[in-house]
C-alpha positions, 0 to 999 in steps of 0.5 A: 421367339428366342430361336428366331432371334438366334437365327437372325444373329447368326446369319446377319447377311441372309437378307442380302443373299438374294440381291447379291446372288442376282447381281452375281448371276448377271455378271457370270452370264456376261462373262460366260458369253464373253468366254464362249466367244473366244474359247471354242472347241470346234476351231481355235480362236485367232483373235485377241482378247486384250491389248498387246496380247500378241506379244505375250503369245509370241513369247510364250510360243517361244517358251513352249518350243524351248526357244529363248524368251528374252532376246535382243529387242534391237535385232530382228524380229525386234520383239520384246518380252516385258514380263517376269519369267514365272509367267512364261515358265508357268504357261509354257509348262501348262501347254507342254503338259497338254502336249503329253496327251497328244499333238496339236496345231500351234493355233490351239496354244492361245486357247490352252493358255486361256484355260489356265488364265481362267483357272487362276481366276477361279483360284482368286475366287476361292482365296477371296471366299476364304478371306471374306469368310475369315476376315470378320472372325472378331465380330459377333456374327460371322458371315455365312459361307454363302455370303462369302462365296457370292461376295467373293464372286462379285469381287472377281467376276465383275466386268473389269475382270472379264476379258482379263480372266481368260486373256493370255497375260500374267495379270490374273496370276499376279492378282492371285498372288496378291490376294494370297498375300492379303489372306496371310497378312490378315491371318497374321494380324488376327493371330500372330504367326511367323509362318503366315507372315513369311507366307505373305512375303512369299506370295508377294514375291510370287506376284512380282515374279509374274508381273513386276508392277504387281505389289499393292498388297505388299505395299499395304503390308509394309505400310501397316507394319511400319506404322505399328513399328513392327520392325522384326515382322517387317524384316521377315515380310520383305525378306522373300522379295529381297531375295527374289528380285536381286536373284532374278536380275542377276541370273535371268541374263543380259536380254532379260535386263534389256527387255524389262529395265534398260531399253530407253523406250521403256521409259515411255511417256507418262500421262496423268490424264490417261491415268485418270481416264483409266481410273474412271473406266475401272470404277465404271466397270466395278461400282463396288470399288467406288463404295469401298473407296468412299468408306475410306473417309469415315474409316480413316477418321475412326482409325484409332477405334478400328480393329487391327485387321480392318486397319490393314485392309484400309492401309492396303486400299489407301496405298494401292490407289495412288500406286495404281494411278502412277503405274496406269499413267504409263503409255500402254497401260489399261484399266485392268491395272486396277484389278488388284485395287478393285478387289481390295476395295470390294473386300473392304466394303463387304467386311464393313457390311458384315460388321455393320450388320452385327449388333453394336458394331456401328451406330444406326446412321453408320449402318444405314450409310453402309447399306445404302453404299452396298445397295447402290453398288448392286444397282449400278453393277446391274446397270453396267451389265445391262449396258454391256449386253445392250452394246452401249458399254463395251463388247459382248463377243469378240468372235468377229474380231478374228475375221481378218486373221482367218483370211490372212491365215488362209491366204498366207498358208503356202507362202514362203517366208520371210513374211511381214504383215504391218498389223503386228498381231497377224505375224504370230507363227500360226497365222503365217509361215514366215520365220522368224515371225516378226511380232515386233514390239509395240514400242518399235517407233520408240526404238527408232527414236532412241537408236538411230542405227535402226534407220539403216538396219531396222524393220523399215530398212529390211522392207526397203532392201527387199528382205521380205518375200511378201509384205502384207499391208492391213488397214490402220496398221500400228506402224506406217510402212507406206513409204517403204512399200512404195519405194521397194514393192509392187502390188500383187493382190488386194483382199478384204482388209489387206493388200499383198506386195512383193519386192520389185527386185527379189 
């Protein structure tokens, strides 16, 4: 009897392993189906896996071939690179490493970069495994390694992460920096360590160096240290970012500052309604985030009784949500802006679960509420995955999305440039031979509003002047060129989903 009780105390999370494991397997099965639709070995996938991915792909193509990434966005081909330089440097170094082992067509570059995104996603899982395993060292019963592994998997392999986990964007790499920052902060709070605090600051700077809007763990760490008046610790924590940000702004050059800061079009409209819609979309894809947010209310009420590491986690979640609501309200944002906040809320949920299962940590009513929260989240996550598999809530496969790209690649293979396709993703260099490749910015219409000179020297003017030897108009283009095409081009061919025009006076 004593032996049985000892086992129960040492493994309070054991009864949860089966149900957590079932939900994780369902999430991984859906992720595998999605990955296999876009990461193939027989032929390169030519479609997109996230919104505006083509702009990141074009910038990375330039970096891979040693061209400047940041160029004048107001000059042909009117492209822009919005992210920080570590994203382009890291992914370009990865593809160049592959090139050492043999040459390959540029069409394979997106697949190679998708593999790196998947590796970053696995890195998040491993770090979260450690964070969840160690975040509860101060309670009577430490969570098992299996529990930590499965819980970490649910934090990162849920449907909110799915497309982003292998999309060619800086988000998952930046989230990796965020969770490393959180892990170091928790280690510092539990056992005072200047090295851990400096490591947390460096990880926050790393996350920012991939994506400028990624600073949720940093904000939470600053809030925690300031709340407790740890001035010297706060100074050391923010030091790496205070060095990295000015150095980047000063050394990256004029076009970096234009692309990321000074373009009038970057001050795009903000919509509170969009921010709320994206928040609802993110919550629908990861119910563990909902449960974690609901736990904030009782935890904040018991703020004085919380252990320091729990206070830190609460602070990170409390600050990350309004910050994310603000950043996701910008036109062009999407629900994947909530990747990091969803991770933090989920880690909080599983940490509270472990504490609630430890004898004496939470009263019976509180323990029952936590169990219901987790059980409800597991059930809702299964429902969400089932709805996606049934085609009721998003796609399972994007294989067919590349159909038009494949047709255009075959049709334009032997054309002489310059070529313009009115659908921005179809101007990628491996889809058509035109140089420069006109992967124009999704903000180009904003450029025209703020820079009247583009009416005479911009993209529309180039079409009217017969600059392009071939203009391909696709169905539902992001910009309407019908007026310019009608006045300067003649129809040469009609294909499935596209029309080929040539200038009237070449």
